[in-house]
mmCIF file as gemmi writes it, N, C-alpha and C atoms, coordinates in Angstrom:
data_model
loop_
_atom_site.group_PDB
_atom_site.id
_atom_site.type_symbol
_atom_site.label_atom_id
_atom_site.label_alt_id
_atom_site.label_comp_id
_atom_site.label_asym_id
_atom_site.label_entity_id
_atom_site.label_seq_id
_atom_site.pdbx_PDB_ins_code
_atom_site.Cartn_x
_atom_site.Cartn_y
_atom_site.Cartn_z
_atom_site.occupancy
_atom_site.B_iso_or_equiv
_atom_site.pdbx_formal_charge
_atom_site.auth_seq_id
_atom_site.auth_asym_id
_atom_site.pdbx_PDB_model_num
ATOM 1 N N . MET Axp A 1 ? -59.489 -23.405 -52.472 1 0 ? 1 A 1
ATOM 2 C CA . MET Axp A 1 ? -58.184 -22.799 -52.293 1 0 ? 1 A 1
ATOM 3 C C . MET Axp A 1 ? -57.87 -22.725 -50.8 1 0 ? 1 A 1
ATOM 4 N N . SER Axp A 2 ? -56.664 -23.078 -50.484 1 0 ? 2 A 1
ATOM 5 C CA . SER Axp A 2 ? -56.236 -23.09 -49.09 1 0 ? 2 A 1
ATOM 6 C C . SER Axp A 2 ? -56.025 -21.674 -48.563 1 0 ? 2 A 1
ATOM 7 N N . LYS Axp A 3 ? -56.338 -21.483 -47.296 1 0 ? 3 A 1
ATOM 8 C CA . LYS Axp A 3 ? -56.04 -20.189 -46.686 1 0 ? 3 A 1
ATOM 9 C C . LYS Axp A 3 ? -54.586 -20.138 -46.223 1 0 ? 3 A 1
ATOM 10 N N . TYR Axp A 4 ? -53.93 -21.292 -46.238 1 0 ? 4 A 1
ATOM 11 C CA . TYR Axp A 4 ? -52.526 -21.365 -45.859 1 0 ? 4 A 1
ATOM 12 C C . TYR Axp A 4 ? -51.661 -21.266 -47.104 1 0 ? 4 A 1
ATOM 13 N N . LYS Axp A 5 ? -50.548 -20.581 -46.992 1 0 ? 5 A 1
ATOM 14 C CA . LYS Axp A 5 ? -49.678 -20.336 -48.136 1 0 ? 5 A 1
ATOM 15 C C . LYS Axp A 5 ? -48.379 -21.133 -48.09 1 0 ? 5 A 1
ATOM 16 N N . TYR Axp A 6 ? -48.35 -22.158 -47.259 1 0 ? 6 A 1
ATOM 17 C CA . TYR Axp A 6 ? -47.16 -22.999 -47.16 1 0 ? 6 A 1
ATOM 18 C C . TYR Axp A 6 ? -47.109 -23.99 -48.311 1 0 ? 6 A 1
ATOM 19 N N . GLU Axp A 7 ? -45.899 -24.264 -48.778 1 0 ? 7 A 1
ATOM 20 C CA . GLU Axp A 7 ? -45.717 -25.259 -49.83 1 0 ? 7 A 1
ATOM 21 C C . GLU Axp A 7 ? -46.058 -26.643 -49.279 1 0 ? 7 A 1
ATOM 22 N N . VAL Axp A 8 ? -46.777 -27.424 -50.071 1 0 ? 8 A 1
ATOM 23 C CA . VAL Axp A 8 ? -47.122 -28.793 -49.72 1 0 ? 8 A 1
ATOM 24 C C . VAL Axp A 8 ? -46.566 -29.703 -50.813 1 0 ? 8 A 1
ATOM 25 N N . ILE Axp A 9 ? -45.832 -30.717 -50.399 1 0 ? 9 A 1
ATOM 26 C CA . ILE Axp A 9 ? -45.305 -31.701 -51.332 1 0 ? 9 A 1
ATOM 27 C C . ILE Axp A 9 ? -46.097 -32.986 -51.123 1 0 ? 9 A 1
ATOM 28 N N . ILE Axp A 10 ? -46.668 -33.501 -52.202 1 0 ? 10 A 1
ATOM 29 C CA . ILE Axp A 10 ? -47.473 -34.724 -52.12 1 0 ? 10 A 1
ATOM 30 C C . ILE Axp A 10 ? -46.835 -35.784 -53.007 1 0 ? 10 A 1
ATOM 31 N N . TYR Axp A 11 ? -46.68 -36.974 -52.448 1 0 ? 11 A 1
ATOM 32 C CA . TYR Axp A 11 ? -46.1 -38.077 -53.203 1 0 ? 11 A 1
ATOM 33 C C . TYR Axp A 11 ? -46.725 -39.401 -52.767 1 0 ? 11 A 1
ATOM 34 N N . TRP Axp A 12 ? -46.602 -40.403 -53.608 1 0 ? 12 A 1
ATOM 35 C CA . TRP Axp A 12 ? -47.114 -41.733 -53.327 1 0 ? 12 A 1
ATOM 36 C C . TRP Axp A 12 ? -46.073 -42.534 -52.57 1 0 ? 12 A 1
ATOM 37 N N . SER Axp A 13 ? -46.483 -43.208 -51.5 1 0 ? 13 A 1
ATOM 38 C CA . SER Axp A 13 ? -45.602 -44.083 -50.738 1 0 ? 13 A 1
ATOM 39 C C . SER Axp A 13 ? -45.936 -45.533 -51.082 1 0 ? 13 A 1
ATOM 40 N N . ASN Axp A 14 ? -45.045 -46.201 -51.795 1 0 ? 14 A 1
ATOM 41 C CA . ASN Axp A 14 ? -45.254 -47.618 -52.097 1 0 ? 14 A 1
ATOM 42 C C . ASN Axp A 14 ? -45.283 -48.46 -50.837 1 0 ? 14 A 1
ATOM 43 N N . GLU Axp A 15 ? -44.452 -48.079 -49.882 1 0 ? 15 A 1
ATOM 44 C CA . GLU Axp A 15 ? -44.362 -48.826 -48.628 1 0 ? 15 A 1
ATOM 45 C C . GLU Axp A 15 ? -45.684 -48.786 -47.857 1 0 ? 15 A 1
ATOM 46 N N . ASP Axp A 16 ? -46.282 -47.599 -47.771 1 0 ? 16 A 1
ATOM 47 C CA . ASP Axp A 16 ? -47.51 -47.432 -46.99 1 0 ? 16 A 1
ATOM 48 C C . ASP Axp A 16 ? -48.785 -47.548 -47.825 1 0 ? 16 A 1
ATOM 49 N N . LYS Axp A 17 ? -48.636 -47.484 -49.153 1 0 ? 17 A 1
ATOM 50 C CA . LYS Axp A 17 ? -49.781 -47.562 -50.081 1 0 ? 17 A 1
ATOM 51 C C . LYS Axp A 17 ? -50.767 -46.414 -49.861 1 0 ? 17 A 1
ATOM 52 N N . VAL Axp A 18 ? -50.208 -45.219 -49.612 1 0 ? 18 A 1
ATOM 53 C CA . VAL Axp A 18 ? -51.005 -44.003 -49.441 1 0 ? 18 A 1
ATOM 54 C C . VAL Axp A 18 ? -50.24 -42.829 -50.026 1 0 ? 18 A 1
ATOM 55 N N . PHE Axp A 19 ? -50.943 -41.732 -50.255 1 0 ? 19 A 1
ATOM 56 C CA . PHE Axp A 19 ? -50.299 -40.478 -50.614 1 0 ? 19 A 1
ATOM 57 C C . PHE Axp A 19 ? -49.851 -39.793 -49.329 1 0 ? 19 A 1
ATOM 58 N N . ILE Axp A 20 ? -48.665 -39.228 -49.356 1 0 ? 20 A 1
ATOM 59 C CA . ILE Axp A 20 ? -48.12 -38.488 -48.217 1 0 ? 20 A 1
ATOM 60 C C . ILE Axp A 20 ? -48.066 -37.017 -48.605 1 0 ? 20 A 1
ATOM 61 N N . ALA Axp A 21 ? -48.532 -36.15 -47.726 1 0 ? 21 A 1
ATOM 62 C CA . ALA Axp A 21 ? -48.469 -34.703 -47.928 1 0 ? 21 A 1
ATOM 63 C C . ALA Axp A 21 ? -47.586 -34.119 -46.831 1 0 ? 21 A 1
ATOM 64 N N . GLU Axp A 22 ? -46.505 -33.477 -47.221 1 0 ? 22 A 1
ATOM 65 C CA . GLU Axp A 22 ? -45.568 -32.887 -46.261 1 0 ? 22 A 1
ATOM 66 C C . GLU Axp A 22 ? -45.501 -31.376 -46.449 1 0 ? 22 A 1
ATOM 67 N N . VAL Axp A 23 ? -45.274 -30.668 -45.342 1 0 ? 23 A 1
ATOM 68 C CA . VAL Axp A 23 ? -45.12 -29.213 -45.366 1 0 ? 23 A 1
ATOM 69 C C . VAL Axp A 23 ? -43.698 -28.921 -44.871 1 0 ? 23 A 1
ATOM 70 N N . PRO Axp A 24 ? -42.744 -28.786 -45.806 1 0 ? 24 A 1
ATOM 71 C CA . PRO Axp A 24 ? -41.333 -28.643 -45.416 1 0 ? 24 A 1
ATOM 72 C C . PRO Axp A 24 ? -41.035 -27.473 -44.485 1 0 ? 24 A 1
ATOM 73 N N . GLU Axp A 25 ? -41.795 -26.405 -44.574 1 0 ? 25 A 1
ATOM 74 C CA . GLU Axp A 25 ? -41.518 -25.218 -43.746 1 0 ? 25 A 1
ATOM 75 C C . GLU Axp A 25 ? -41.989 -25.388 -42.298 1 0 ? 25 A 1
ATOM 76 N N . LEU Axp A 26 ? -42.811 -26.404 -42.039 1 0 ? 26 A 1
ATOM 77 C CA . LEU Axp A 26 ? -43.305 -26.658 -40.682 1 0 ? 26 A 1
ATOM 78 C C . LEU Axp A 26 ? -42.801 -28.04 -40.261 1 0 ? 26 A 1
ATOM 79 N N . PRO Axp A 27 ? -41.706 -28.103 -39.513 1 0 ? 27 A 1
ATOM 80 C CA . PRO Axp A 27 ? -41.104 -29.388 -39.161 1 0 ? 27 A 1
ATOM 81 C C . PRO Axp A 27 ? -42.103 -30.377 -38.552 1 0 ? 27 A 1
ATOM 82 N N . GLY Axp A 28 ? -42.102 -31.586 -39.118 1 0 ? 28 A 1
ATOM 83 C CA . GLY Axp A 28 ? -42.969 -32.644 -38.613 1 0 ? 28 A 1
ATOM 84 C C . GLY Axp A 28 ? -44.399 -32.555 -39.094 1 0 ? 28 A 1
ATOM 85 N N . CYS Axp A 29 ? -44.719 -31.574 -39.91 1 0 ? 29 A 1
ATOM 86 C CA . CYS Axp A 29 ? -46.093 -31.372 -40.382 1 0 ? 29 A 1
ATOM 87 C C . CYS Axp A 29 ? -46.319 -32.206 -41.637 1 0 ? 29 A 1
ATOM 88 N N . ALA Axp A 30 ? -47.085 -33.287 -41.486 1 0 ? 30 A 1
ATOM 89 C CA . ALA Axp A 30 ? -47.364 -34.19 -42.597 1 0 ? 30 A 1
ATOM 90 C C . ALA Axp A 30 ? -48.657 -34.937 -42.325 1 0 ? 30 A 1
ATOM 91 N N . ALA Axp A 31 ? -49.258 -35.422 -43.399 1 0 ? 31 A 1
ATOM 92 C CA . ALA Axp A 31 ? -50.486 -36.217 -43.291 1 0 ? 31 A 1
ATOM 93 C C . ALA Axp A 31 ? -50.499 -37.188 -44.458 1 0 ? 31 A 1
ATOM 94 N N . ASP Axp A 32 ? -51.423 -38.141 -44.389 1 0 ? 32 A 1
ATOM 95 C CA . ASP Axp A 32 ? -51.55 -39.07 -45.51 1 0 ? 32 A 1
ATOM 96 C C . ASP Axp A 32 ? -53.009 -39.216 -45.899 1 0 ? 32 A 1
ATOM 97 N N . GLY Axp A 33 ? -53.224 -39.932 -46.989 1 0 ? 33 A 1
ATOM 98 C CA . GLY Axp A 33 ? -54.582 -40.168 -47.454 1 0 ? 33 A 1
ATOM 99 C C . GLY Axp A 33 ? -54.583 -41.217 -48.55 1 0 ? 33 A 1
ATOM 100 N N . ALA Axp A 34 ? -55.69 -41.895 -48.704 1 0 ? 34 A 1
ATOM 101 C CA . ALA Axp A 34 ? -55.819 -42.929 -49.729 1 0 ? 34 A 1
ATOM 102 C C . ALA Axp A 34 ? -55.795 -42.335 -51.13 1 0 ? 34 A 1
ATOM 103 N N . THR Axp A 35 ? -56.196 -41.061 -51.246 1 0 ? 35 A 1
ATOM 104 C CA . THR Axp A 35 ? -56.163 -40.365 -52.531 1 0 ? 35 A 1
ATOM 105 C C . THR Axp A 35 ? -55.363 -39.078 -52.373 1 0 ? 35 A 1
ATOM 106 N N . TYR Axp A 36 ? -54.978 -38.52 -53.501 1 0 ? 36 A 1
ATOM 107 C CA . TYR Axp A 36 ? -54.253 -37.253 -53.522 1 0 ? 36 A 1
ATOM 108 C C . TYR Axp A 36 ? -55.068 -36.173 -52.813 1 0 ? 36 A 1
ATOM 109 N N . LYS Axp A 37 ? -56.353 -36.084 -53.172 1 0 ? 37 A 1
ATOM 110 C CA . LYS Axp A 37 ? -57.231 -35.064 -52.576 1 0 ? 37 A 1
ATOM 111 C C . LYS Axp A 37 ? -57.401 -35.271 -51.081 1 0 ? 37 A 1
ATOM 112 N N . GLN Axp A 38 ? -57.494 -36.529 -50.654 1 0 ? 38 A 1
ATOM 113 C CA . GLN Axp A 38 ? -57.655 -36.816 -49.227 1 0 ? 38 A 1
ATOM 114 C C . GLN Axp A 38 ? -56.388 -36.418 -48.459 1 0 ? 38 A 1
ATOM 115 N N . ALA Axp A 39 ? -55.216 -36.698 -49.028 1 0 ? 39 A 1
ATOM 116 C CA . ALA Axp A 39 ? -53.971 -36.312 -48.368 1 0 ? 39 A 1
ATOM 117 C C . ALA Axp A 39 ? -53.889 -34.793 -48.238 1 0 ? 39 A 1
ATOM 118 N N . LEU Axp A 40 ? -54.296 -34.075 -49.283 1 0 ? 40 A 1
ATOM 119 C CA . LEU Axp A 40 ? -54.281 -32.614 -49.245 1 0 ? 40 A 1
ATOM 120 C C . LEU Axp A 40 ? -55.269 -32.085 -48.201 1 0 ? 40 A 1
ATOM 121 N N . ALA Axp A 41 ? -56.458 -32.651 -48.159 1 0 ? 41 A 1
ATOM 122 C CA . ALA Axp A 41 ? -57.453 -32.226 -47.165 1 0 ? 41 A 1
ATOM 123 C C . ALA Axp A 41 ? -56.956 -32.505 -45.745 1 0 ? 41 A 1
ATOM 124 N N . ASN Axp A 42 ? -56.339 -33.661 -45.555 1 0 ? 42 A 1
ATOM 125 C CA . ASN Axp A 42 ? -55.838 -34.024 -44.229 1 0 ? 42 A 1
ATOM 126 C C . ASN Axp A 42 ? -54.701 -33.116 -43.781 1 0 ? 42 A 1
ATOM 127 N N . VAL Axp A 43 ? -53.818 -32.741 -44.709 1 0 ? 43 A 1
ATOM 128 C CA . VAL Axp A 43 ? -52.699 -31.886 -44.319 1 0 ? 43 A 1
ATOM 129 C C . VAL Axp A 43 ? -53.184 -30.471 -43.99 1 0 ? 43 A 1
ATOM 130 N N . GLU Axp A 44 ? -54.281 -30.042 -44.579 1 0 ? 44 A 1
ATOM 131 C CA . GLU Axp A 44 ? -54.867 -28.735 -44.217 1 0 ? 44 A 1
ATOM 132 C C . GLU Axp A 44 ? -55.221 -28.728 -42.721 1 0 ? 44 A 1
ATOM 133 N N . ILE Axp A 45 ? -55.791 -29.811 -42.255 1 0 ? 45 A 1
ATOM 134 C CA . ILE Axp A 45 ? -56.156 -29.939 -40.84 1 0 ? 45 A 1
ATOM 135 C C . ILE Axp A 45 ? -54.902 -29.924 -39.967 1 0 ? 45 A 1
ATOM 136 N N . ILE Axp A 46 ? -53.881 -30.653 -40.41 1 0 ? 46 A 1
ATOM 137 C CA . ILE Axp A 46 ? -52.641 -30.746 -39.639 1 0 ? 46 A 1
ATOM 138 C C . ILE Axp A 46 ? -51.908 -29.404 -39.607 1 0 ? 46 A 1
ATOM 139 N N . ILE Axp A 47 ? -51.928 -28.659 -40.712 1 0 ? 47 A 1
ATOM 140 C CA . ILE Axp A 47 ? -51.319 -27.317 -40.71 1 0 ? 47 A 1
ATOM 141 C C . ILE Axp A 47 ? -51.99 -26.452 -39.647 1 0 ? 47 A 1
ATOM 142 N N . LYS Axp A 48 ? -53.31 -26.459 -39.62 1 0 ? 48 A 1
ATOM 143 C CA . LYS Axp A 48 ? -54.063 -25.665 -38.635 1 0 ? 48 A 1
ATOM 144 C C . LYS Axp A 48 ? -53.663 -26.064 -37.219 1 0 ? 48 A 1
ATOM 145 N N . GLU Axp A 49 ? -53.61 -27.368 -36.958 1 0 ? 49 A 1
ATOM 146 C CA . GLU Axp A 49 ? -53.257 -27.86 -35.627 1 0 ? 49 A 1
ATOM 147 C C . GLU Axp A 49 ? -51.811 -27.526 -35.279 1 0 ? 49 A 1
ATOM 148 N N . TRP Axp A 50 ? -50.908 -27.633 -36.266 1 0 ? 50 A 1
ATOM 149 C CA . TRP Axp A 50 ? -49.497 -27.303 -36.049 1 0 ? 50 A 1
ATOM 150 C C . TRP Axp A 50 ? -49.372 -25.847 -35.618 1 0 ? 50 A 1
ATOM 151 N N . LEU Axp A 51 ? -50.037 -24.956 -36.353 1 0 ? 51 A 1
ATOM 152 C CA . LEU Axp A 51 ? -49.965 -23.528 -36.054 1 0 ? 51 A 1
ATOM 153 C C . LEU Axp A 51 ? -50.587 -23.212 -34.692 1 0 ? 51 A 1
ATOM 154 N N . GLU Axp A 52 ? -51.714 -23.829 -34.376 1 0 ? 52 A 1
ATOM 155 C CA . GLU Axp A 52 ? -52.354 -23.604 -33.067 1 0 ? 52 A 1
ATOM 156 C C . GLU Axp A 52 ? -51.45 -24.056 -31.93 1 0 ? 52 A 1
ATOM 157 N N . THR Axp A 53 ? -50.829 -25.217 -32.091 1 0 ? 53 A 1
ATOM 158 C CA . THR Axp A 53 ? -49.948 -25.752 -31.049 1 0 ? 53 A 1
ATOM 159 C C . THR Axp A 53 ? -48.722 -24.863 -30.87 1 0 ? 53 A 1
ATOM 160 N N . ALA Axp A 54 ? -48.113 -24.439 -31.971 1 0 ? 54 A 1
ATOM 161 C CA . ALA Axp A 54 ? -46.945 -23.554 -31.879 1 0 ? 54 A 1
ATOM 162 C C . ALA Axp A 54 ? -47.307 -22.263 -31.153 1 0 ? 54 A 1
ATOM 163 N N . LYS Axp A 55 ? -48.471 -21.717 -31.474 1 0 ? 55 A 1
ATOM 164 C CA . LYS Axp A 55 ? -48.923 -20.48 -30.837 1 0 ? 55 A 1
ATOM 165 C C . LYS Axp A 55 ? -49.129 -20.691 -29.327 1 0 ? 55 A 1
ATOM 166 N N . GLU Axp A 56 ? -49.779 -21.794 -28.961 1 0 ? 56 A 1
ATOM 167 C CA . GLU Axp A 56 ? -50.025 -22.1 -27.541 1 0 ? 56 A 1
ATOM 168 C C . GLU Axp A 56 ? -48.726 -22.263 -26.763 1 0 ? 56 A 1
ATOM 169 N N . LEU Axp A 57 ? -47.703 -22.839 -27.421 1 0 ? 57 A 1
ATOM 170 C CA . LEU Axp A 57 ? -46.43 -23.091 -26.757 1 0 ? 57 A 1
ATOM 171 C C . LEU Axp A 57 ? -45.475 -21.901 -26.852 1 0 ? 57 A 1
ATOM 172 N N . GLY Axp A 58 ? -45.902 -20.846 -27.518 1 0 ? 58 A 1
ATOM 173 C CA . GLY Axp A 58 ? -45.068 -19.671 -27.661 1 0 ? 58 A 1
ATOM 174 C C . GLY Axp A 58 ? -43.895 -19.865 -28.609 1 0 ? 58 A 1
ATOM 175 N N . ARG Axp A 59 ? -44.014 -20.809 -29.517 1 0 ? 59 A 1
ATOM 176 C CA . ARG Axp A 59 ? -42.943 -21.073 -30.477 1 0 ? 59 A 1
ATOM 177 C C . ARG Axp A 59 ? -43.112 -20.194 -31.704 1 0 ? 59 A 1
ATOM 178 N N . PRO Axp A 60 ? -42.008 -19.883 -32.365 1 0 ? 60 A 1
ATOM 179 C CA . PRO Axp A 60 ? -42.104 -19.044 -33.563 1 0 ? 60 A 1
ATOM 180 C C . PRO Axp A 60 ? -42.83 -19.761 -34.699 1 0 ? 60 A 1
ATOM 181 N N . ILE Axp A 61 ? -43.583 -19.007 -35.45 1 0 ? 61 A 1
ATOM 182 C CA . ILE Axp A 61 ? -44.309 -19.544 -36.603 1 0 ? 61 A 1
ATOM 183 C C . ILE Axp A 61 ? -43.652 -18.981 -37.855 1 0 ? 61 A 1
ATOM 184 N N . PRO Axp A 62 ? -43.087 -19.86 -38.676 1 0 ? 62 A 1
ATOM 185 C CA . PRO Axp A 62 ? -42.411 -19.373 -39.881 1 0 ? 62 A 1
ATOM 186 C C . PRO Axp A 62 ? -43.381 -18.725 -40.861 1 0 ? 62 A 1
ATOM 187 N N . GLU Axp A 63 ? -42.907 -17.658 -41.498 1 0 ? 63 A 1
ATOM 188 C CA . GLU Axp A 63 ? -43.689 -17.034 -42.561 1 0 ? 63 A 1
ATOM 189 C C . GLU Axp A 63 ? -43.594 -17.935 -43.785 1 0 ? 63 A 1
ATOM 190 N N . PRO Axp A 64 ? -44.697 -18.13 -44.496 1 0 ? 64 A 1
ATOM 191 C CA . PRO Axp A 64 ? -44.634 -18.951 -45.703 1 0 ? 64 A 1
ATOM 192 C C . PRO Axp A 64 ? -43.704 -18.318 -46.741 1 0 ? 64 A 1
ATOM 193 N N . LYS Axp A 65 ? -42.83 -19.132 -47.295 1 0 ? 65 A 1
ATOM 194 C CA . LYS Axp A 65 ? -41.901 -18.646 -48.309 1 0 ? 65 A 1
ATOM 195 C C . LYS Axp A 65 ? -42.366 -18.997 -49.704 1 0 ? 65 A 1
ATOM 196 N N . GLY Axp A 66 ? -43.391 -19.82 -49.794 1 0 ? 66 A 1
ATOM 197 C CA . GLY Axp A 66 ? -43.825 -20.261 -51.113 1 0 ? 66 A 1
ATOM 198 C C . GLY Axp A 66 ? -42.941 -21.357 -51.617 1 0 ? 66 A 1
ATOM 199 N N . ARG Axp A 67 ? -42.768 -21.405 -52.905 1 0 ? 67 A 1
ATOM 200 C CA . ARG Axp A 67 ? -41.979 -22.473 -53.514 1 0 ? 67 A 1
ATOM 201 C C . ARG Axp A 67 ? -40.545 -22.463 -52.984 1 0 ? 67 A 1
ATOM 202 N N . LEU Axp A 68 ? -40.12 -23.62 -52.505 1 0 ? 68 A 1
ATOM 203 C CA . LEU Axp A 68 ? -38.763 -23.76 -51.997 1 0 ? 68 A 1
ATOM 204 C C . LEU Axp A 68 ? -37.815 -24.058 -53.152 1 0 ? 68 A 1
ATOM 205 N N . VAL Axp A 69 ? -36.596 -23.635 -53.007 1 0 ? 69 A 1
ATOM 206 C CA . VAL Axp A 69 ? -35.588 -23.882 -54.036 1 0 ? 69 A 1
ATOM 207 C C . VAL Axp A 69 ? -34.614 -24.922 -53.513 1 0 ? 69 A 1
ATOM 208 N N . PHE Axp A 70 ? -34.438 -25.976 -54.285 1 0 ? 70 A 1
ATOM 209 C CA . PHE Axp A 70 ? -33.519 -27.029 -53.897 1 0 ? 70 A 1
ATOM 210 C C . PHE Axp A 70 ? -32.31 -26.998 -54.83 1 0 ? 70 A 1
ATOM 211 N N . ALA Axp A 71 ? -31.112 -27.163 -54.265 1 0 ? 71 A 1
ATOM 212 C CA . ALA Axp A 71 ? -29.886 -27.149 -55.081 1 0 ? 71 A 1
ATOM 213 C C . ALA Axp A 71 ? -29.53 -28.545 -55.493 1 0 ? 71 A 1
């Protein structure tokens, strides 16, 4: 179980032939992997790095909202 509570969207990219994991609440936060599990593991690392970088730069860190609602 992840210690991060941000929503992660994982999908297959035919163009890249990998799974893509995106974190919509953290702009630019995404990773890929050859498998679904690998993409999820990789995005965990990127979330950590995203948060560390934002903190170092004094940028605001969004509170996780959980499941996003799309209209």
